[in-house]
Backbone bond lengths (Angstrom), bond angles and torsions (degrees), N, CA, C in turn:
res aa  C-N    CA-C-N  psi(-1)  N-CA   C-N-CA  omega(-1)  CA-C   N-CA-C  phi
1 X - - - 1.453 - - 1.533 109.20 -
2 X 1.317 117.42 131.34 1.465 123.24 -178.53 1.526 110.39 -73.44
3 X 1.348 114.83 140.11 1.463 120.82 -178.97 1.525 110.23 -108.02
4 X 1.328 115.21 134.54 1.460 121.90 -178.51 1.518 109.60 -126.34
5 X 1.340 115.37 136.29 1.459 121.43 170.92 1.522 107.17 -105.05
6 X 1.319 116.75 123.36 1.463 123.58 179.50 1.523 108.37 -109.53
7 X 1.337 116.66 117.15 1.461 121.40 -179.76 1.526 107.65 -112.85
8 X 1.329 115.45 104.16 1.474 123.42 -174.06 1.517 108.71 -149.94
9 X 1.340 117.11 127.84 1.468 119.90 -177.57 1.528 113.85 -79.96
10 X 1.322 117.71 -29.33 1.457 121.43 -177.99 1.531 109.42 -74.48
11 X 1.335 116.17 115.07 1.472 121.12 -175.11 1.522 112.88 -61.67
12 X 1.331 117.07 -37.62 1.469 120.80 -179.26 1.530 109.92 -66.64
13 X 1.329 116.40 -47.23 1.468 120.62 178.96 1.526 109.88 -63.26
14 X 1.318 116.34 -46.14 1.462 121.39 -179.00 1.529 111.62 -59.01
15 X 1.326 117.20 -48.06 1.470 119.28 -178.33 1.527 111.43 -69.19
16 X 1.328 118.04 -34.37 1.472 120.90 177.46 1.528 111.02 -65.26
17 X 1.337 116.25 -46.03 1.462 120.02 -179.89 1.525 111.01 -68.33
18 X 1.321 116.89 -38.05 1.465 121.01 177.35 1.531 109.60 -61.13
19 X 1.330 117.10 -43.37 1.463 122.14 178.17 1.535 110.55 -59.27
20 X 1.347 116.32 -48.17 1.468 120.96 179.26 1.525 111.37 -58.90
21 X 1.328 115.53 -46.65 1.462 120.52 -176.74 1.529 111.86 -69.66
22 X 1.328 116.51 -41.39 1.474 120.74 176.08 1.527 110.40 -57.10
23 X 1.322 115.88 -46.37 1.467 121.21 -177.87 1.525 113.27 -71.91
24 X 1.332 116.20 -11.71 1.468 120.59 176.42 1.525 111.12 -96.43
25 X 1.336 116.07 4.16 1.457 119.84 174.37 1.515 116.38 92.66
26 X 1.325 117.74 12.46 1.460 120.68 179.46 1.526 110.74 -95.55
27 X 1.327 115.82 154.33 1.457 122.00 172.61 1.523 106.70 -93.27
28 X 1.338 117.11 126.12 1.464 121.65 -172.77 1.517 111.61 -120.43
29 X 1.337 114.69 137.29 1.462 121.53 166.39 1.519 105.45 -121.39
30 X 1.327 116.67 144.58 1.461 119.97 -179.63 1.522 110.71 -121.27
31 X 1.334 114.22 153.43 1.461 122.22 174.47 1.517 107.15 -136.72
32 X 1.342 116.28 144.73 1.467 120.18 -176.47 1.525 113.42 -94.40
33 X 1.337 117.65 -10.23 1.466 120.76 177.83 1.526 109.51 -154.21
34 X 1.328 115.48 171.44 1.457 120.50 -177.11 1.513 113.83 -63.88
35 X 1.316 116.91 -35.27 1.467 120.60 -179.61 1.529 110.75 -64.96
36 X 1.323 115.96 -45.85 1.465 120.16 178.08 1.531 110.45 -65.00
37 X 1.330 116.60 -39.97 1.460 121.04 177.57 1.521 111.80 -60.31
38 X 1.325 116.11 -42.03 1.459 121.80 178.33 1.530 111.12 -63.34
39 X 1.323 116.38 -41.41 1.468 121.15 178.75 1.534 110.46 -63.20
40 X 1.328 116.48 -44.95 1.466 120.60 179.98 1.532 110.59 -64.22
41 X 1.343 116.55 -42.52 1.469 120.67 178.37 1.523 111.73 -62.03
42 X 1.319 116.54 -33.93 1.467 120.57 179.98 1.520 111.97 -67.96
43 X 1.337 116.63 -22.38 1.464 121.64 -175.77 1.524 114.91 -104.23
44 X 1.332 118.14 -11.60 1.459 119.23 -172.46 1.526 110.94 -149.62
45 X 1.322 116.11 163.97 1.458 124.39 178.70 1.529 108.86 -106.72
46 X 1.348 116.03 140.75 1.463 120.85 179.09 1.520 110.11 -131.37
47 X 1.318 116.14 147.87 1.458 121.23 175.59 1.524 110.83 -78.14
48 X 1.335 115.87 -26.51 1.462 121.78 -179.06 1.520 109.01 -150.71
49 X 1.333 115.53 137.67 1.458 121.29 175.19 1.522 107.27 -119.42
50 X 1.331 116.33 120.85 1.464 122.54 -179.72 1.522 107.33 -102.98
51 X 1.331 115.92 123.43 1.464 120.70 -173.35 1.526 111.04 -126.39
52 X 1.324 116.43 124.39 1.469 123.21 169.51 1.527 105.98 -79.63
53 X 1.323 117.63 134.69 1.466 119.62 -177.78 1.520 113.20 -70.42
54 X 1.346 116.79 -34.93 1.470 119.93 -178.74 1.523 109.69 -89.60
55 X 1.320 115.72 87.99 1.463 121.60 179.93 1.518 109.77 -119.74
56 X 1.332 117.15 147.75 1.463 119.33 173.81 1.536 110.94 -78.02
57 X 1.301 115.83 167.14 1.464 126.55 177.91 1.527 110.96 68.47
58 X 1.323 118.25 -74.01 1.469 122.50 172.51 1.522 105.48 -119.88
59 X 1.354 117.07 115.59 1.466 118.60 -176.91 1.532 111.00 -72.25
60 X 1.320 115.29 166.61 1.454 121.23 -175.40 1.512 114.04 -60.48
61 X 1.333 117.00 -39.38 1.462 120.84 179.29 1.522 110.59 -62.90
62 X 1.325 116.37 -45.76 1.459 120.56 179.17 1.530 110.50 -64.98
63 X 1.320 116.70 -39.79 1.461 121.23 179.37 1.529 110.99 -62.49
64 X 1.322 116.97 -45.23 1.470 121.02 178.58 1.524 109.96 -62.16
65 X 1.325 116.65 -40.67 1.462 121.41 177.40 1.530 111.03 -61.53
66 X 1.327 116.96 -44.47 1.467 121.58 179.44 1.530 110.93 -63.52
67 X 1.316 116.25 -40.10 1.471 121.03 178.87 1.527 110.11 -65.15
68 X 1.335 116.32 -46.93 1.467 119.82 -175.79 1.527 112.35 -67.64
69 X 1.326 117.71 -26.01 1.468 121.27 -179.46 1.526 112.59 -85.37
70 X 1.319 117.69 -9.17 1.464 121.29 -178.13 1.530 110.28 -117.01
71 X 1.336 118.26 111.17 1.467 119.74 177.72 1.537 112.27 -55.45
72 X 1.335 116.86 -36.02 1.469 121.38 178.62 1.526 110.66 -62.12
73 X 1.350 116.73 -50.83 1.467 120.30 -178.85 1.524 111.53 -68.70
74 X 1.343 116.94 -36.86 1.465 120.62 179.99 1.526 109.93 -60.78
75 X 1.325 116.05 -40.86 1.463 120.39 178.28 1.531 110.37 -67.26
76 X 1.333 116.85 -37.20 1.468 121.57 -179.87 1.526 111.58 -69.53
77 X 1.338 116.72 -40.33 1.467 121.57 -177.44 1.524 111.30 -77.80
78 X 1.351 115.83 -28.05 1.450 123.87 -177.74 1.531 110.50 58.95
79 X 1.308 119.14 -101.72 1.467 121.24 179.23 1.521 109.66 -100.79
80 X 1.342 115.61 147.38 1.466 121.33 -177.99 1.524 109.74 -118.16
81 X 1.327 114.90 126.71 1.461 123.77 179.53 1.527 106.36 -117.07
82 X 1.325 116.83 117.69 1.463 122.40 -175.83 1.523 110.43 -97.52
83 X 1.336 115.53 136.76 1.469 121.72 172.34 1.523 107.08 -118.04
84 X 1.331 116.14 138.56 1.457 119.12 178.33 1.522 110.56 -156.63
85 X 1.319 115.05 151.43 1.467 119.04 174.87 1.523 109.90 -99.59
86 X 1.316 116.78 -23.42 1.468 121.95 177.91 1.512 108.75 -117.84
87 X 1.315 116.31 117.41 1.460 118.04 178.51 1.516 110.06 -143.08
88 X 1.314 114.39 137.12 1.457 120.99 172.98 1.521 106.73 -112.17
89 X 1.311 116.42 163.91 1.466 120.65 177.35 1.524 110.42 -56.37
90 X 1.357 115.83 -43.62 1.469 120.52 -178.00 1.527 110.92 -63.55
91 X 1.338 116.35 -42.33 1.457 120.74 -178.70 1.531 110.57 -63.36
92 X 1.314 116.54 -45.24 1.464 120.52 -179.46 1.524 111.03 -65.93
93 X 1.319 116.22 -40.06 1.462 120.68 176.87 1.529 110.12 -60.53
94 X 1.325 115.74 -42.65 1.464 121.36 178.60 1.532 110.61 -62.89
95 X 1.332 117.31 -41.52 1.467 120.89 179.61 1.534 110.96 -61.43
96 X 1.335 116.54 -43.44 1.463 120.12 179.30 1.527 110.96 -67.15
97 X 1.333 116.94 -38.89 1.466 120.57 177.48 1.523 111.26 -63.17
98 X 1.334 116.73 -32.63 1.464 120.87 -179.48 1.529 112.38 -83.41
99 X 1.317 117.49 -6.21 1.457 118.85 174.84 1.516 117.05 119.12
100 X 1.329 118.38 3.84 1.466 119.59 176.43 1.530 108.95 -66.11
101 X 1.318 115.93 143.35 1.460 121.17 -178.87 1.524 113.05 -98.09
102 X 1.326 117.01 -24.65 1.460 121.37 178.78 1.522 108.18 -164.13
103 X 1.325 116.17 164.85 1.463 120.96 175.64 1.515 108.81 -143.44
104 X 1.314 114.39 158.74 1.455 121.28 177.25 1.513 107.52 -140.81
105 X 1.324 115.70 128.43 1.460 120.74 -179.13 1.525 109.77 -87.39
106 X 1.330 115.55 131.58 1.469 121.42 176.76 1.518 109.14 -79.48
107 X 1.311 118.54 147.51 1.465 127.71 -5.80 1.528 110.44 -76.63
108 X 1.315 116.02 152.38 1.458 121.36 178.44 1.522 109.04 -137.22
109 X 1.322 115.07 162.59 1.473 119.51 -179.89 1.527 109.92 -85.93
110 X 1.311 115.61 156.22 1.466 121.35 176.98 1.526 109.94 -60.48
111 X 1.322 116.55 -39.17 1.461 121.37 -179.75 1.520 111.08 -61.67
112 X 1.329 116.60 -47.28 1.469 121.41 179.66 1.526 110.66 -62.70
113 X 1.324 116.70 -43.78 1.463 121.70 179.93 1.532 110.86 -60.71
114 X 1.321 117.08 -48.46 1.468 120.81 -178.98 1.524 112.15 -67.59
115 X 1.328 117.06 -36.91 1.456 120.89 178.45 1.534 110.32 -62.53
116 X 1.333 116.44 -46.41 1.473 120.79 179.78 1.527 111.19 -66.08
117 X 1.323 116.37 -39.67 1.467 120.81 179.20 1.524 109.90 -62.00
118 X 1.326 116.29 -48.35 1.469 122.06 179.86 1.526 111.00 -59.29
119 X 1.331 116.36 -42.77 1.463 121.58 -179.84 1.534 110.54 -61.73
120 X 1.325 117.05 -43.15 1.464 120.60 179.95 1.526 112.31 -67.36
121 X 1.308 117.09 -29.20 1.464 120.75 -177.38 1.529 113.55 -87.62
122 X 1.324 117.99 -9.12 1.478 120.88 179.01 1.505 111.85 -94.66
């Protein structure tokens, strides 16, 4: 069973995505901020790490940078899927340069989210 770490501060979004992923057969762990996400990544391995860019404590951009600079964390995070409501061309380019594998702009449909997740995990 594939393991996913979901790092999202919005409780409604987090629980909705967790529900979708649980019902699709994935094992999910959630974190409410970048610091908690970093702690979880330090302790476990994931097939996919989903990161919202607007996070408290350690924001998503900084978290992705920390992951990409650490071979240990990069191996733990495996693939990185970015979610954001505000994105510029430069920001997205920077995310890909730092190691993001895909992104999805909010709001998005459940179908689109699951399709992209499945693609990243295959």
